[in-house]
N, C-alpha and C positions, 0 to 999 in steps of 0.2 A: 489383485493388490488389496491389502488390508486398508480399512477406512482410516486408521491412524496415519498411515503413510500419505494418503491423499490429503489429509489435513495439514500435515507438515509441508507437503509440496505447495499447497495453497498459501500457507503462511510465508514460505520462501518467496513465492510469486508476489504477494502483497508487499513484502519488504523490498524487493527489487523495484517494484513500481514506485514506492515511496522515495527510494534513492533517485530513480530516474526523474520523477516529477520535481524533486527538490533541485536536482542539477539543472533542469530546464528553467526552473523558476529563478535561480541565481543567475543563469546565463541571460535570461530575458531582462532581468533587473539591471544587469550591467549595461545592456544596450537600450535601456529606458523604454522597453515595450511593456508598459504597466498593465495593460489589459491582459496580456499573456501571463504576467506574473499572478494576477488575480485568478485566472483560469487554472493554472497549475497549482496554486495554493488551495483552491477549492477542491481540486482532484485529490490532493493530499488529505484534506479533511474528510472526503468521502471514502477513501480507501481505509482509513484508520478504523472506523466502526466495523467494516467487513472483516478486518483482521482480528479485531477483538471478539466478534461473534464466532469466527472460525476457531479461535483459540479456546474459548469457553466450551464449544461443542466438542472439540478434539480432546480436551482435558478430561471430560467426563466419560469418554469411551474406554472400554476395557481393552487391555493390550492383547 
């Protein structure tokens, strides 16, 4: 498998993780579990730089 496809797969994975973490965060906020809201919000913040780093690395690869 080419490296560019691996980068795209990683970006899709990070995007899915952001969606799932956001959904859990909203769900926990609704049930007033604020510690879990902070945990999932922190996980969203951690995943974003990983996606940005992967995007920059994948963008510079030759096709």
